[in-house]
PASEBA-1860 file (N, C-alpha, C; in nm, 3 decimals):
! residues 170
1> MGAFTSEE> 10.804/12.057/11.906/10.702/12.072/11.844/10.644/12.107/11.966 ~ 10.624/11.977/12.091/10.609/11.932/12.233/10.437/11.985/12.301 ~ 10.354/11.990/12.369/10.246/11.993/12.343/10.178/12.063/12.242 ~ 10.102/12.008/12.213/9.932/12.067/12.099/9.784/12.025/12.141 ~ 9.770/12.117/12.036/9.604/12.113/12.024/9.558/11.978/11.982 ~ 9.385/12.032/11.958/9.428/11.841/11.910/9.384/11.909/11.724 ~ 9.316/12.060/11.659/9.411/12.131/11.591/9.456/12.081/11.527 ~ 9.573/12.123/11.563/9.669/12.130/11.536/9.705/11.968/11.453
9> FEQCFKDF> 9.718/11.881/11.558/9.725/11.746/11.548/9.638/11.732/11.388 ~ 9.520/11.758/11.425/9.416/11.720/11.322/9.458/11.740/11.161 ~ 9.515/11.866/11.145/9.596/11.954/11.064/9.729/11.875/10.964 ~ 9.813/11.824/11.108/9.962/11.751/11.103/9.878/11.613/11.002 ~ 9.761/11.556/11.044/9.737/11.465/11.001/9.638/11.522/10.908 ~ 9.599/11.588/10.855/9.545/11.592/10.734/9.686/11.587/10.608 ~ 9.794/11.710/10.672/9.866/11.684/10.556/9.991/11.616/10.566 ~ 10.005/11.477/10.637/10.067/11.424/10.599/10.030/11.308/10.611
17> YQPLCLFA> 9.885/11.205/10.661/9.866/11.085/10.621/9.849/11.032/10.471 ~ 9.847/11.052/10.399/9.841/11.034/10.275/9.948/11.003/10.181 ~ 10.020/11.107/10.224/10.180/11.088/10.179/10.290/10.945/10.306 ~ 10.264/10.942/10.401/10.276/10.862/10.484/10.246/10.758/10.460 ~ 10.135/10.719/10.409/10.066/10.597/10.380/10.116/10.538/10.248 ~ 10.171/10.621/10.147/10.214/10.579/10.031/10.331/10.545/10.064 ~ 10.442/10.607/10.167/10.538/10.586/10.153/10.589/10.438/10.230 ~ 10.490/10.441/10.353/10.502/10.304/10.364/10.435/10.211/10.381
25> LRYTDQVD> 10.398/10.190/10.232/10.333/10.115/10.159/10.447/10.051/10.040 ~ 10.570/10.119/10.035/10.738/10.120/10.021/10.773/10.048/10.043 ~ 10.776/10.030/10.196/10.809/9.908/10.221/10.817/9.744/10.323 ~ 10.616/9.801/10.365/10.521/9.695/10.336/10.434/9.618/10.246 ~ 10.464/9.688/10.126/10.354/9.594/10.018/10.253/9.609/10.028 ~ 10.132/9.604/10.173/10.038/9.611/10.157/9.942/9.738/10.141 ~ 9.856/9.795/10.112/9.788/9.914/10.132/9.733/9.869/10.332 ~ 9.647/9.765/10.337/9.647/9.778/10.461/9.769/9.781/10.571
33> DAEDVVQQ> 9.871/9.742/10.524/9.971/9.728/10.650/9.999/9.885/10.697 ~ 10.036/9.924/10.499/10.081/10.106/10.519/10.030/10.159/10.615 ~ 9.882/10.170/10.564/9.761/10.247/10.675/9.791/10.222/10.857 ~ 9.814/10.072/10.851/9.790/10.035/11.019/9.920/10.126/11.062 ~ 10.040/10.101/10.997/10.136/10.195/11.014/10.184/10.299/11.073 ~ 10.072/10.398/11.017/10.082/10.564/11.046/9.954/10.602/11.123 ~ 9.887/10.514/11.092/9.748/10.559/11.209/9.781/10.565/11.365 ~ 9.886/10.425/11.347/9.954/10.346/11.503/10.049/10.473/11.496
41> TFADIWDK> 10.175/10.549/11.383/10.255/10.623/11.443/10.161/10.722/11.465 ~ 10.026/10.844/11.444/9.996/10.921/11.494/9.933/10.879/11.571 ~ 9.909/10.820/11.667/9.828/10.732/11.757/9.927/10.793/11.889 ~ 10.068/10.693/11.836/10.153/10.685/11.937/10.243/10.902/11.987 ~ 10.185/10.945/11.881/10.230/11.080/11.884/10.130/11.145/11.948 ~ 10.012/11.122/11.938/9.891/11.202/12.022/9.897/11.153/12.154 ~ 9.926/10.979/12.195/9.953/10.965/12.331/10.020/11.015/12.408 ~ 10.161/11.059/12.334/10.242/11.139/12.384/10.306/11.260/12.318
49> RTTIGQIN> 10.190/11.310/12.316/10.215/11.481/12.279/10.252/11.531/12.433 ~ 10.185/11.512/12.535/10.233/11.622/12.669/10.379/11.555/12.682 ~ 10.432/11.462/12.645/10.556/11.405/12.721/10.668/11.384/12.643 ~ 10.653/11.406/12.495/10.753/11.412/12.407/10.859/11.472/12.384 ~ 10.871/11.598/12.469/10.936/11.672/12.421/10.963/11.738/12.326 ~ 11.047/11.790/12.287/11.059/11.904/12.173/11.123/11.818/12.053 ~ 11.060/11.875/11.929/11.054/11.781/11.833/11.148/11.937/11.705 ~ 11.208/11.891/11.697/11.231/12.008/11.557/11.220/11.977/11.466
57> NLKAYLYR> 11.186/11.905/11.380/11.140/11.906/11.299/11.057/11.790/11.286 ~ 10.941/11.839/11.329/10.782/11.706/11.293/10.820/11.612/11.156 ~ 10.848/11.653/11.007/10.788/11.584/10.892/10.883/11.523/10.935 ~ 11.039/11.535/10.953/11.104/11.396/10.913/11.109/11.320/11.096 ~ 11.068/11.326/11.137/11.036/11.280/11.317/10.892/11.141/11.228 ~ 10.818/11.234/11.121/10.694/11.173/11.110/10.718/11.069/11.002 ~ 10.857/11.059/10.937/10.877/10.987/10.772/10.963/10.895/10.879 ~ 11.083/10.906/10.928/11.184/10.821/11.045/11.081/10.700/11.130
65> SVRNRSLS> 10.999/10.774/11.193/10.931/10.662/11.269/10.844/10.594/11.155 ~ 10.808/10.633/11.035/10.712/10.504/10.991/10.782/10.427/10.939 ~ 10.947/10.458/10.884/11.047/10.378/10.850/11.004/10.282/10.891 ~ 11.067/10.323/11.031/11.108/10.242/11.121/10.991/10.138/11.205 ~ 10.868/10.184/11.246/10.837/10.094/11.230/10.742/10.014/11.126 ~ 10.783/10.030/10.985/10.726/9.960/10.874/10.801/9.828/10.835 ~ 11.013/9.879/10.885/11.110/9.736/10.897/11.055/9.647/11.009 ~ 10.977/9.737/11.180/11.000/9.630/11.225/10.865/9.553/11.163
73> LSVKQQDH> 10.782/9.578/11.164/10.651/9.558/11.061/10.706/9.393/10.961 ~ 10.775/9.447/10.881/10.814/9.348/10.787/10.903/9.248/10.825 ~ 11.003/9.274/10.948/11.072/9.204/11.001/11.005/9.046/11.077 ~ 10.867/9.108/11.184/10.759/9.028/11.269/10.673/8.923/11.165 ~ 10.694/8.964/11.049/10.603/8.937/10.910/10.680/8.798/10.857 ~ 10.822/8.833/10.925/10.905/8.688/10.806/10.940/8.595/10.889 ~ 10.867/8.595/11.005/10.903/8.473/11.145/11.034/8.468/11.191 ~ 11.059/8.320/11.089/11.236/8.329/11.144/11.273/8.343/11.052
81> QIIDTLPD> 11.247/8.375/10.932/11.381/8.363/10.846/11.463/8.509/10.866 ~ 11.558/8.483/10.751/11.693/8.637/10.787/11.631/8.728/10.732 ~ 11.701/8.867/10.839/11.675/9.002/10.811/11.747/9.022/10.689 ~ 11.821/8.964/10.566/11.870/8.993/10.470/11.697/8.935/10.342 ~ 11.575/8.857/10.425/11.538/8.910/10.296/11.396/8.962/10.326 ~ 11.446/9.132/10.378/11.307/9.235/10.372/11.298/9.267/10.199 ~ 11.180/9.271/10.205/11.132/9.390/10.056/11.256/9.405/10.009 ~ 11.281/9.488/9.912/11.374/9.560/9.831/11.265/9.666/9.819
89> VEDTSLDE> 11.393/9.795/9.902/11.378/9.891/9.908/11.417/9.968/9.770 ~ 11.381/10.125/9.694/11.469/10.193/9.672/11.621/10.226/9.686 ~ 11.768/10.215/9.653/11.877/10.267/9.696/11.827/10.376/9.635 ~ 11.717/10.492/9.763/11.701/10.617/9.748/11.740/10.691/9.951 ~ 11.778/10.775/9.911/11.765/10.825/10.020/11.655/10.903/10.053 ~ 11.647/10.899/10.227/11.506/10.889/10.317/11.469/11.058/10.236 ~ 11.548/11.137/10.226/11.471/11.269/10.136/11.450/11.205/9.996 ~ 11.490/11.146/9.965/11.426/11.146/9.785/11.296/11.022/9.797
97> QIHCAERD> 11.270/10.954/9.951/11.147/10.865/9.910/11.019/10.921/9.966 ~ 11.082/11.078/10.091/11.001/11.154/10.055/10.916/11.258/9.984 ~ 11.022/11.259/9.898/10.978/11.320/9.793/10.852/11.279/9.723 ~ 10.935/11.141/9.693/10.838/11.045/9.602/10.670/11.019/9.643 ~ 10.688/11.055/9.818/10.553/10.955/9.855/10.432/11.128/9.889 ~ 10.470/11.227/9.863/10.446/11.322/9.838/10.442/11.374/9.744 ~ 10.502/11.369/9.600/10.457/11.310/9.493/10.354/11.263/9.419 ~ 10.378/11.172/9.515/10.234/11.000/9.427/10.081/11.084/9.484
105> ARLWNEID> 10.095/11.170/9.625/10.033/11.220/9.674/9.898/11.321/9.645 ~ 10.029/11.424/9.588/10.006/11.527/9.515/9.897/11.416/9.376 ~ 9.986/11.370/9.319/9.906/11.236/9.185/9.805/11.218/9.177 ~ 9.751/11.102/9.323/9.631/11.078/9.383/9.516/11.156/9.379 ~ 9.507/11.293/9.442/9.455/11.394/9.462/9.447/11.509/9.327 ~ 9.497/11.466/9.269/9.443/11.488/9.100/9.416/11.397/9.035 ~ 9.428/11.272/9.095/9.361/11.169/8.997/9.169/11.182/9.065 ~ 9.188/11.217/9.240/9.029/11.184/9.279/8.930/11.304/9.202
113> RLPPERKK> 9.034/11.443/9.179/8.958/11.585/9.099/8.924/11.558/8.967 ~ 8.906/11.483/8.892/8.868/11.428/8.781/8.769/11.396/8.771 ~ 8.655/11.414/8.680/8.534/11.381/8.701/8.530/11.268/8.691 ~ 8.443/11.199/8.780/8.388/11.077/8.758/8.441/10.988/8.720 ~ 8.329/11.019/8.585/8.326/10.902/8.521/8.487/10.904/8.441 ~ 8.515/11.049/8.395/8.693/10.964/8.301/8.764/10.962/8.456 ~ 8.768/10.972/8.589/8.817/10.915/8.635/8.808/10.715/8.692 ~ 8.760/10.694/8.629/8.720/10.547/8.646/8.719/10.487/8.510
121> IFLLSKRD> 8.744/10.577/8.428/8.785/10.512/8.250/8.938/10.532/8.233 ~ 9.020/10.634/8.372/9.117/10.612/8.377/9.218/10.550/8.433 ~ 9.102/10.452/8.583/9.205/10.372/8.672/9.123/10.245/8.542 ~ 9.008/10.182/8.531/9.025/10.092/8.483/9.167/10.047/8.369 ~ 9.152/10.192/8.270/9.296/10.164/8.154/9.410/10.137/8.288 ~ 9.476/10.282/8.359/9.558/10.268/8.406/9.605/10.164/8.551 ~ 9.464/10.179/8.651/9.554/10.110/8.781/9.482/9.946/8.715 ~ 9.380/9.924/8.648/9.326/9.791/8.612/9.380/9.726/8.519
129> GLKYKEIA> 9.457/9.788/8.455/9.532/9.737/8.315/9.431/9.667/8.212 ~ 9.229/9.764/8.216/9.195/9.710/8.142/9.293/9.751/7.990 ~ 9.203/9.705/7.839/9.198/9.723/7.718/9.113/9.824/7.671 ~ 9.117/9.924/7.574/8.988/10.076/7.564/8.866/9.945/7.538 ~ 8.849/9.888/7.410/8.741/9.770/7.430/8.723/9.745/7.522 ~ 8.788/9.622/7.654/8.737/9.630/7.737/8.676/9.690/7.841 ~ 8.730/9.801/7.841/8.667/9.938/7.913/8.495/9.976/7.836 ~ 8.516/9.969/7.690/8.423/10.009/7.647/8.271/9.928/7.670
137> EELNISVK> 8.330/9.789/7.631/8.251/9.702/7.696/8.176/9.711/7.812 ~ 8.238/9.718/7.909/8.229/9.721/8.069/8.110/9.810/8.096 ~ 8.143/9.925/8.054/8.106/10.082/8.069/7.951/10.087/7.953 ~ 7.974/10.009/7.866/7.840/10.044/7.727/7.839/10.164/7.693 ~ 7.963/10.208/7.667/8.015/10.289/7.621/8.082/10.241/7.459 ~ 8.099/10.363/7.353/8.229/10.323/7.265/8.326/10.414/7.309 ~ 8.458/10.287/7.208/8.579/10.286/7.242/8.623/10.437/7.214 ~ 8.613/10.472/7.147/8.632/10.618/7.105/8.603/10.780/7.210
145> TVENQIGK> 8.501/10.720/7.295/8.456/10.796/7.442/8.540/10.736/7.476 ~ 8.598/10.629/7.490/8.758/10.586/7.631/8.836/10.660/7.588 ~ 8.856/10.660/7.436/9.006/10.675/7.393/8.989/10.896/7.391 ~ 8.923/10.923/7.398/8.851/11.125/7.406/8.907/11.081/7.588 ~ 8.839/11.069/7.667/8.837/11.022/7.840/8.978/10.981/7.869 ~ 9.003/10.950/7.834/9.170/10.885/7.885/9.283/11.043/7.883 ~ 9.273/11.032/7.695/9.306/11.139/7.638/9.292/11.337/7.730 ~ 9.211/11.318/7.781/9.165/11.435/7.890/9.255/11.416/8.004
153> ALKSLKET> 9.213/11.326/8.049/9.236/11.280/8.195/9.413/11.334/8.194 ~ 9.485/11.222/8.105/9.604/11.235/8.074/9.688/11.386/8.038 ~ 9.582/11.438/8.004/9.688/11.603/7.929/9.635/11.660/8.100 ~ 9.515/11.673/8.165/9.509/11.700/8.311/9.642/11.694/8.387 ~ 9.635/11.542/8.403/9.731/11.504/8.487/9.881/11.511/8.447 ~ 9.949/11.575/8.295/10.031/11.588/8.289/10.055/11.750/8.321 ~ 9.960/11.852/8.311/9.956/11.945/8.390/9.998/11.933/8.511 ~ 9.952/11.876/8.572/9.959/11.864/8.693/10.143/11.780/8.703
161> AIRIYTFF> 10.171/11.758/8.723/10.309/11.665/8.631/10.374/11.727/8.627 ~ 10.311/11.867/8.575/10.472/11.966/8.556/10.468/12.009/8.660 ~ 10.369/12.037/8.713/10.392/12.170/8.844/10.457/12.102/8.980 ~ 10.425/11.992/8.958/10.442/11.923/9.070/10.638/11.869/9.077 ~ 10.669/11.870/8.966/10.774/11.838/8.894/10.876/12.017/8.904 ~ 10.814/12.113/8.870/10.818/12.265/8.921/10.823/12.253/9.079 ~ 10.776/12.215/9.136/10.724/12.252/9.259/10.844/12.126/9.349 ~ 10.916/12.061/9.327/11.060/11.982/9.376/11.199/12.020/9.371
169> FG> 11.238/12.057/9.140/11.305/12.049/9.100/11.333/12.193/9.037 ~ 11.190/12.248/9.063/11.197/12.380/8.990/11.336/12.500/8.987
END
C-alpha cells in the first residue's frame, strides 16, 4: 500500500467500513464499540500512511487490525477478570468470518434499498420481533398489507441472498 492519496483512502473507507463494523461486532457485541474500533483502525492507517511501509494485502491487514483492536477492547472491558471469559466467537477461520461480515454488509445494503415503507415493516418484523398484527396496529394498516410487504421484501432479499451465495461459493 505505502503512501496513498486521500481519494484512495476515502474509497478504501467506503469499501470496507460496513463489513469491518459487522466483523468487529462479532467480538465487541456493541455497535458503538464496533464502530469505534473500525474508525480508530482507519485513523491509525491514515496517520501512518507515509511510514506504514508496504502492505501486500490491505484487506487482510484491515481485518487483522480490527480483530486485534476488538480483542484488546474486550480485554480492557473485562477489568480484572480472567482472559478466558472473552466473548464467545464462532470457531471459524478468519477468512470465513470476513466472508460472513461481507455477506452481512451486502444483505444490509439490500435491506436499505427496499422501498421506505416496506423496509420499515420488514425491520419491525425481523429486527424488532413484532407480530404482523402489532405492526398493522402501530402503522395503522391492515394485517394483509403487512403480510404482502413482508412477502415482497423476503422475495427481493432471497434473490439477493442467492446472488451473494453464488458470488462466494459459485
